[in-house]
MARFIFI-256830 format. One record per residue (C-alpha): x, y, z; residue in one letter; chain; residue number from 1. Coordinates in steps of 0.001 Angstrom, whole numbers, plus 500000, padded with zeros to 6 digits. Layout:
BEGIN
- u_v_w_res_chain_n
- X_Y_Z_A_A_NUM;
...
//
This chain:
BEGIN
- u_v_w_res_chain_n
- 500026_499957_499941_M_A_1;
- 502949_502424_500770_L_A_2;
- 504374_501686_497342_H_A_3;
- 500912_502578_495768_M_A_4;
- 500610_505895_497694_I_A_5;
- 504215_506962_496823_L_A_6;
- 503712_505994_493126_A_A_7;
- 500497_508169_493145_L_A_8;
- 502201_511003_494865_V_A_9;
- 504987_510982_492211_I_A_10;
- 502616_510841_489391_F_A_11;
- 500425_513764_490826_L_A_12;
- 503391_515977_491522_I_A_13;
- 504739_515424_488027_T_A_14;
- 501344_515995_486589_Y_A_15;
- 501044_519284_488455_V_A_16;
- 504522_520356_487228_L_A_17;
- 503440_519590_483604_I_A_18;
- 500231_521579_484090_M_A_19;
- 501753_524579_485574_T_A_20;
- 504978_524411_483466_E_A_21;
- 506923_525523_486444_W_A_22;
- 509722_523463_484960_I_A_23;
- 510130_522138_481362_N_A_24;
- 507638_519260_480680_K_A_25;
- 510287_516889_479507_M_A_26;
- 512411_517536_482637_T_A_27;
- 509385_517032_484755_A_A_28;
- 508512_513738_483224_A_A_29;
- 511972_512220_483155_L_A_30;
- 512614_513286_486641_L_A_31;
- 509293_511642_487814_G_A_32;
- 510177_508453_485995_G_A_33;
- 513725_508167_487378_F_A_34;
- 512638_509090_490975_I_A_35;
- 510214_506171_490752_A_A_36;
- 513137_503954_489809_V_A_37;
- 515528_505181_492476_T_A_38;
- 512932_504915_495328_V_A_39;
- 512351_501279_494407_G_A_40;
- 508839_501491_492932_L_A_41;
- 509923_499797_489803_V_A_42;
- 513238_498298_488474_H_A_43;
- 514950_500284_486009_Q_A_44;
- 514922_497454_483412_D_A_45;
- 511063_497092_484029_K_A_46;
- 510594_500959_483679_A_A_47;
- 512505_501102_480444_L_A_48;
- 510589_497962_479321_H_A_49;
- 507395_499872_479892_G_A_50;
- 508422_502521_477381_V_A_51;
- 506589_501955_473949_D_A_52;
- 509619_502064_471820_W_A_53;
- 507303_501435_468852_N_A_54;
- 505963_504820_469384_V_A_55;
- 509325_506405_469885_I_A_56;
- 510988_504936_466792_F_A_57;
- 507849_505579_464786_L_A_58;
- 508109_509381_465681_L_A_59;
- 511874_509390_464865_I_A_60;
- 511199_507751_461568_G_A_61;
- 508491_510182_460622_M_A_62;
- 510538_513211_461727_M_A_63;
- 513081_512069_459180_M_A_64;
- 510479_511672_456517_V_A_65;
- 509098_515156_457281_M_A_66;
- 512572_516589_457102_S_A_67;
- 513189_515409_453671_V_A_68;
- 509716_516217_452311_L_A_69;
- 510178_519741_453836_K_A_70;
- 513165_520198_451427_D_A_71;
- 511025_519545_448399_T_A_72;
- 508744_522376_449028_G_A_73;
- 505745_520130_449026_I_A_74;
- 504308_521437_452318_F_A_75;
- 504333_525032_451109_Q_A_76;
- 502703_524027_447919_Y_A_77;
- 499874_522067_449626_I_A_78;
- 499457_525072_452218_A_A_79;
- 498849_527591_449491_I_A_80;
- 496544_525378_447495_K_A_81;
- 494527_524652_450615_T_A_82;
- 494234_528262_451493_A_A_83;
- 493102_529204_448007_K_A_84;
- 490491_526468_447922_F_A_85;
- 489107_528116_451167_A_A_86;
- 489269_531579_449539_K_A_87;
- 491915_532466_452188_A_A_88;
- 489286_532599_454872_K_A_89;
- 490820_531408_458143_P_A_90;
- 487687_529722_459532_L_A_91;
- 487091_527920_456309_R_A_92;
- 490575_526792_456247_I_A_93;
- 490273_525578_459864_M_A_94;
- 487106_523609_459191_L_A_95;
- 488690_522048_455908_L_A_96;
- 491915_521019_457835_M_A_97;
- 489770_519518_460597_F_A_98;
- 487940_517358_458168_M_A_99;
- 491103_516357_456217_V_A_100;
- 492925_515562_459535_T_A_101;
- 490026_513422_460752_A_A_102;
- 489868_511527_457343_F_A_103;
- 493663_510845_457132_V_A_104;
- 493785_509743_460749_S_A_105;
- 491250_507013_460040_A_A_106;
- 493665_505669_457355_M_A_107;
- 496853_506200_459214_L_A_108;
- 497756_506390_462856_D_A_109;
- 497003_509823_464365_N_A_110;
- 500528_510632_465152_V_A_111;
- 501711_510236_461643_T_A_112;
- 498800_512435_460482_T_A_113;
- 499665_515291_462618_V_A_114;
- 503208_515182_461654_M_A_115;
- 502375_515491_458121_M_A_116;
- 499466_518084_458474_L_A_117;
- 500461_520450_461202_V_A_118;
- 503459_521841_459310_P_A_119;
- 500933_522701_456581_I_A_120;
- 498763_524725_459026_A_A_121;
- 501876_526547_460204_L_A_122;
- 502738_527672_456766_L_A_123;
- 499078_528832_456070_I_A_124;
- 498956_530913_459252_A_A_125;
- 502360_532442_458452_N_A_126;
- 501230_533467_455004_E_A_127;
- 497981_534961_456367_L_A_128;
- 499887_536620_459306_K_A_129;
- 497649_534950_461985_I_A_130;
- 498222_532726_464957_S_A_131;
- 498484_528995_464086_P_A_132;
- 497513_527838_467749_I_A_133;
- 493759_527488_467111_P_A_134;
- 494692_525324_463929_F_A_135;
- 497087_523031_465781_I_A_136;
- 494838_522433_468779_I_A_137;
- 491850_521599_466677_T_A_138;
- 493909_519512_464309_M_A_139;
- 495230_517398_467249_A_A_140;
- 491660_517035_468385_I_A_141;
- 490443_515960_464987_A_A_142;
- 493264_513358_464674_S_A_143;
- 492069_511563_467764_N_A_144;
- 488419_511664_466688_I_A_145;
- 489306_510370_463228_G_A_146;
- 491559_507719_464592_G_A_147;
- 488672_506309_466521_T_A_148;
- 487006_505038_463256_A_A_149;
- 489212_502188_462321_T_A_150;
- 491500_499559_463946_M_A_151;
- 494651_501196_462475_L_A_152;
- 493796_504739_463395_G_A_153;
- 494619_504858_467101_D_A_154;
- 496916_502531_469181_P_A_155;
- 494136_501446_471614_P_A_156;
- 492118_500128_468702_N_A_157;
- 495138_498019_467626_I_A_158;
- 495519_496584_471077_L_A_159;
- 491866_495713_471317_I_A_160;
- 491899_494181_467811_G_A_161;
- 494917_492019_468778_S_A_162;
- 493233_490795_472077_A_A_163;
- 489877_489966_470462_T_A_164;
- 488835_488349_467237_D_A_165;
- 487354_491567_465904_Y_A_166;
- 488300_492142_462257_S_A_167;
- 489185_495380_460468_F_A_168;
- 485552_495571_459184_M_A_169;
- 484132_495051_462609_D_A_170;
- 485831_498225_463717_F_A_171;
- 484492_500077_460803_I_A_172;
- 480954_498811_461193_Y_A_173;
- 480763_499663_464860_N_A_174;
- 482966_502746_465297_L_A_175;
- 482921_504529_461938_T_A_176;
- 479266_505711_462090_P_A_177;
- 479634_507288_465490_I_A_178;
- 482907_508873_464418_T_A_179;
- 481246_510565_461581_I_A_180;
- 478452_511840_463788_I_A_181;
- 481101_513150_466323_I_A_182;
- 483202_514838_463587_T_A_183;
- 480199_516728_462274_V_A_184;
- 479215_518018_465692_S_A_185;
- 482816_518889_466412_S_A_186;
- 482897_521055_463245_L_A_187;
- 479945_522918_464702_G_A_188;
- 481833_523368_467872_I_A_189;
- 484863_524690_466062_T_A_190;
- 482605_527128_464163_Y_A_191;
- 481125_528465_467344_L_A_192;
- 484402_528776_469158_L_A_193;
- 486284_530603_466514_Y_A_194;
- 483846_532251_464142_R_A_195;
- 484529_535723_465685_K_A_196;
- 488195_535601_466613_G_A_197;
- 489930_535043_463310_M_A_198;
- 490319_537855_460884_T_A_199;
- 492694_538540_457946_V_A_200;
- 493396_541796_456137_T_A_201;
- 492246_542073_452625_N_A_202;
- 495800_542730_451601_E_A_203;
- 497033_539449_453094_N_A_204;
- 494249_537506_451488_R_A_205;
- 494716_539047_448109_A_A_206;
- 498559_538509_448324_R_A_207;
- 497922_534830_449108_L_A_208;
- 495429_534295_446361_M_A_209;
- 497836_535855_443865_D_A_210;
- 500604_533453_444984_Y_A_211;
- 502195_531166_442337_K_A_212;
- 502372_527924_444268_E_A_213;
- 504093_526097_441311_A_A_214;
- 507317_527948_442035_N_A_215;
- 507374_526577_445623_L_A_216;
- 508446_523102_444451_I_A_217;
- 512304_523268_444942_K_A_218;
- 513369_519856_443674_N_A_219;
- 510987_517885_441510_K_A_220;
- 513149_514776_441205_K_A_221;
- 513504_514619_445099_L_A_222;
- 509763_515244_445306_L_A_223;
- 508965_512287_443007_I_A_224;
- 511318_509816_444837_L_A_225;
- 510067_511053_448188_S_A_226;
- 506393_510684_447416_L_A_227;
- 507200_507161_446009_T_A_228;
- 508837_506032_449299_V_A_229;
- 506093_507647_451392_V_A_230;
- 503541_505976_449222_G_A_231;
- 505108_502615_449745_I_A_232;
- 505416_503447_453438_M_A_233;
- 501665_504186_453756_L_A_234;
- 500710_501045_451850_I_A_235;
- 502941_499010_454086_T_A_236;
- 501262_500660_457135_F_A_237;
- 497820_499350_455921_M_A_238;
- 499260_495919_455383_L_A_239;
- 501341_495741_458501_Q_A_240;
- 499265_492966_459989_E_A_241;
- 499634_490803_456781_V_A_242;
- 503263_491448_456691_L_A_243;
- 503804_491086_460539_H_A_244;
- 505668_494444_460790_L_A_245;
- 505476_497121_463304_E_A_246;
- 504935_500755_462221_V_A_247;
- 508189_501861_463807_A_A_248;
- 510270_499586_461606_S_A_249;
- 508383_500695_458503_I_A_250;
- 508745_504308_459428_A_A_251;
- 512508_504042_460219_M_A_252;
- 513303_502348_457006_V_A_253;
- 511463_504873_454918_A_A_254;
- 513104_507705_456926_G_A_255;
- 516649_506313_456650_L_A_256;
- 516165_505661_452900_I_A_257;
- 514925_509254_452309_L_A_258;
- 517835_510648_454294_M_A_259;
- 520190_508790_452015_I_A_260;
- 518412_509887_448811_I_A_261;
- 518320_513493_449893_N_A_262;
- 521905_513902_451252_N_A_263;
- 523722_511192_453050_R_A_264;
- 526270_513513_454370_K_A_265;
- 523536_515816_456155_R_A_266;
- 522473_513289_458660_V_A_267;
- 524062_515051_461585_D_A_268;
- 522189_518356_460761_K_A_269;
- 518944_516454_460474_V_A_270;
- 519472_514844_463814_L_A_271;
- 520440_518177_465559_M_A_272;
- 517823_520275_463991_N_A_273;
- 514710_518316_462874_D_A_274;
- 514407_515552_465454_I_A_275;
- 512394_516764_468378_D_A_276;
- 514314_515190_471205_W_A_277;
- 512450_517113_473856_G_A_278;
- 509003_515456_472792_T_A_279;
- 510619_512045_472526_L_A_280;
- 512165_512186_476141_F_A_281;
- 508902_513520_477412_F_A_282;
- 507267_510355_476129_F_A_283;
- 509926_508267_477720_V_A_284;
- 509366_509899_481071_G_A_285;
- 505583_509468_480918_L_A_286;
- 505769_505784_480020_F_A_287;
- 508160_505232_482981_M_A_288;
- 505803_506972_485468_I_A_289;
- 502827_505048_484234_V_A_290;
- 504833_501740_484400_E_A_291;
- 505439_502497_488102_S_A_292;
- 501602_502910_488606_L_A_293;
- 501071_499560_486799_I_A_294;
- 503882_497760_488691_E_A_295;
- 502609_498991_492088_T_A_296;
- 499009_497938_491223_G_A_297;
- 497482_501378_491284_V_A_298;
- 495764_501145_487843_I_A_299;
- 494734_497434_488282_E_A_300;
- 493225_498437_491733_L_A_301;
- 491127_501203_490397_V_A_302;
- 490078_499121_487274_S_A_303;
- 489155_496077_489461_N_A_304;
- 486981_498100_491755_K_A_305;
- 485199_499508_488901_L_A_306;
- 484455_496125_487275_I_A_307;
- 483537_494565_490662_Q_A_308;
- 481100_497367_491310_T_A_309;
- 479312_497345_488027_F_A_310;
- 480052_493965_486410_G_A_311;
- 476731_492446_486937_S_A_312;
- 474903_494885_484611_D_A_313;
- 476132_494941_481027_V_A_314;
- 474356_498144_480231_R_A_315;
- 475786_500131_483121_V_A_316;
- 479128_498446_482825_T_A_317;
- 479396_499609_479180_S_A_318;
- 478656_503196_480009_I_A_319;
- 480766_503297_483097_V_A_320;
- 483703_501869_481269_I_A_321;
- 483074_504516_478357_L_A_322;
- 483278_507437_480789_W_A_323;
- 486007_505860_483076_F_A_324;
- 488169_505243_479965_S_A_325;
- 487425_508692_478671_G_A_326;
- 488406_510417_481896_I_A_327;
- 491400_508156_482700_F_A_328;
- 492755_508451_479155_S_A_329;
- 492851_512273_479512_A_A_330;
- 495147_511970_482595_I_A_331;
- 497513_509090_481447_V_A_332;
- 498466_507908_477978_D_A_333;
- 495721_505631_476541_N_A_334;
- 498112_502788_475574_V_A_335;
- 499178_501536_478959_P_A_336;
- 495525_502110_480196_F_A_337;
- 494041_499937_477608_V_A_338;
- 496796_497476_478076_T_A_339;
- 495827_497136_481664_T_A_340;
- 491978_497132_480983_M_A_341;
- 492036_494303_478337_I_A_342;
- 492831_491314_480709_P_A_343;
- 490332_492593_483182_L_A_344;
- 487599_492866_480563_I_A_345;
- 488607_489356_479234_Q_A_346;
- 487987_488032_482755_G_A_347;
- 484348_489078_482328_M_A_348;
- 483827_486940_479357_E_A_349;
- 482917_483940_481362_G_A_350;
- 479958_485730_482755_H_A_351;
- 478463_487052_479695_F_A_352;
- 477566_485920_476148_T_A_353;
- 479701_487155_473202_R_A_354;
- 476897_489516_472095_E_A_355;
- 476821_490994_475597_A_A_356;
- 480569_491547_475570_M_A_357;
- 480406_493575_472333_N_A_358;
- 479202_496896_473747_P_A_359;
- 481853_496611_476572_I_A_360;
- 484761_496292_474095_W_A_361;
- 483555_499101_471927_W_A_362;
- 482908_501328_474848_S_A_363;
- 486530_500902_475874_L_A_364;
- 487650_501797_472331_A_A_365;
- 485422_504958_472284_L_A_366;
- 486483_506068_475744_G_A_367;
- 490105_505502_475337_A_A_368;
- 490367_507105_471922_C_A_369;
- 488073_510038_472406_L_A_370;
- 489263_510789_476040_G_A_371;
- 492628_511363_474654_G_A_372;
- 491433_515015_473775_N_A_373;
- 490710_515808_477387_G_A_374;
- 494275_517244_478104_T_A_375;
- 497559_517993_476410_L_A_376;
- 499041_514645_477661_I_A_377;
- 495940_512536_476895_G_A_378;
- 497118_511277_473428_A_A_379;
- 500469_511062_471713_S_A_380;
- 499017_513265_468753_A_A_381;
- 498497_516095_471115_N_A_382;
- 502065_516159_472486_I_A_383;
- 503605_515817_469010_V_A_384;
- 501449_518631_467612_S_A_385;
- 502409_520926_470620_I_A_386;
- 506021_519908_470148_G_A_387;
- 505927_520972_466439_I_A_388;
- 504494_524210_467380_A_A_389;
- 507124_524861_470060_H_A_390;
- 510015_524100_467546_R_A_391;
- 508504_526754_465304_N_A_392;
- 508338_529401_468078_G_A_393;
- 504714_529105_469169_F_A_394;
- 503968_528056_472834_H_A_395;
- 500729_526118_473627_I_A_396;
- 500431_525659_477381_S_A_397;
- 498728_522719_479219_F_A_398;
- 495894_525052_480016_K_A_399;
- 495570_526458_476400_D_A_400;
- 495023_522989_475128_F_A_401;
- 492860_521570_477958_T_A_402;
- 490272_524389_477928_K_A_403;
- 489604_523568_474451_I_A_404;
- 490082_519778_474520_G_A_405;
- 487650_519316_477429_V_A_406;
- 484732_520824_475374_I_A_407;
- 485286_518399_472540_F_A_408;
- 485761_515525_474865_T_A_409;
- 482601_516010_476704_L_A_410;
- 480706_516434_473486_N_A_411;
- 482275_513223_472132_S_A_412;
- 481506_511201_475238_L_A_413;
- 478005_512405_475481_V_A_414;
- 477236_511477_471907_I_A_415;
- 479131_508098_472264_A_A_416;
- 476987_507345_475314_T_A_417;
- 473699_507954_473442_I_A_418;
- 475101_505764_470601_Y_A_419;
- 476106_502820_472826_V_A_420;
- 472860_502936_474705_W_A_421;
- 470586_502900_471623_F_A_422;
- 472647_500828_469278_R_A_423;
- 473473_497891_471568_Y_A_424;
- 470508_497944_474053_F_A_425;
//
C-alpha cells in the first residue's frame, strides 16, 4: 500500500509540474520516471521495458521523413493550395483542415497524420499573418476523433483488435458511424468557438490568392522519389498485420532511405535540427511513470474496483467503462491504460455471452480514443502537435490545450453514450 501511495504522489506531482509548466515538461516527466526507479517502485529494466519503443521510433522515422519532404517544398505548395481552395478565409481553412485531419487519421495512425499536416497549418498561418495555435489544437483533436474510426487509426484500437477476434471491418461497422457523427458535431463546435476571433486583412488575402504555388516546388526529382517512398510506406502501414511488421520499423526504413536519397552527408544536421528530442524524452518519462503505477498495482486496483462494482449489469458496465476510459485516458496515456484494462475485461467473458461483451469492448475503444482529447498529455498526437508548434516558436500551454480539449471530449463522450445505449441495448 505504501508503494501505491508513493507512486501516486510522484505521478500527481509530475502532473502538476506539467500543468503549471513550472519546469520544462520533458524535465518533469523524466525526473518523475527516474525518481520512481531510484525509490524502488519499479526496477530500471522494468521501467524502460514499459516505454513503448514502437511509438518512439515511429516518431523518429516520421521526423526524418518530414525533414526530407520539407526540403522539396511540397508542404508550402499544399498550404497555398488549401488556403486558395478556402478563399483564404481562416475559419474555412480551419474547418477544412479539421475534416482532412480526421479522414487521414482514420487511414493512418493519428501521430503520423499530425506530423504530416500540422506543418501545413503553420505555413498557412504564416502566409496569412495569423496565429496558428487554434489550427494546431483543433487538428490534434480531429486526429484523435478520426483515429477512432478504424482499427489502425489509434493504438488502443490496435491493442483491442489484437486481444479479440474483431476484424478490420468490425471496427468500421461499429466505430465509423459514431465517428462521423462526432466529427460533424465537432465542426459545429469549432465554428462556434472561432467564428469571431479570426480575421485577415484584405491585403494578406489578396497576396495569398495571387501566390504562384508552382514555384514553391524546389526539387521535382527529390519530390517524386520522396512521394514514391512515402506511398510505399503508407501502403505498408495498411498491410502491417499481413506483413507482420510494426509501424516503427516501417517508418524508420522509409526515413533512413529518404535521408540517403536527399543527402547522406547531412544526417548530423537533421538529427540536430529536425528531430524533436524534447518530445521524445517527454514520452519516455511518461511511459516510465505510468509503468510505476502499473507495477505497484494502482491502475489495476482502480480498474478492478470499477468492474467489481458494475460487472453484473452489461448496460451500466458499458457506460461506466466508456466514461471511466474517457476520463482516465485524459490523465494518462491511453496505451498503457488499455493494456491494463484488456485482461480485466477478458475476465468478464465467462460471465456474459459474446453478444453481451460487444458493447463493453466498443465502449473501451470509444472512451480511450476520444478521451485522449481531454488534456495535452492524453494522447500522443497532442504532444507531438504541441512539440511541432514549440519548435516553430509558438507556445501552447497545458491550460491552452485543455480548456479547448475538454469541450470536444465532453461532446464526444455524451454522443458516444447515446450511441452505445441505443445501438446495443
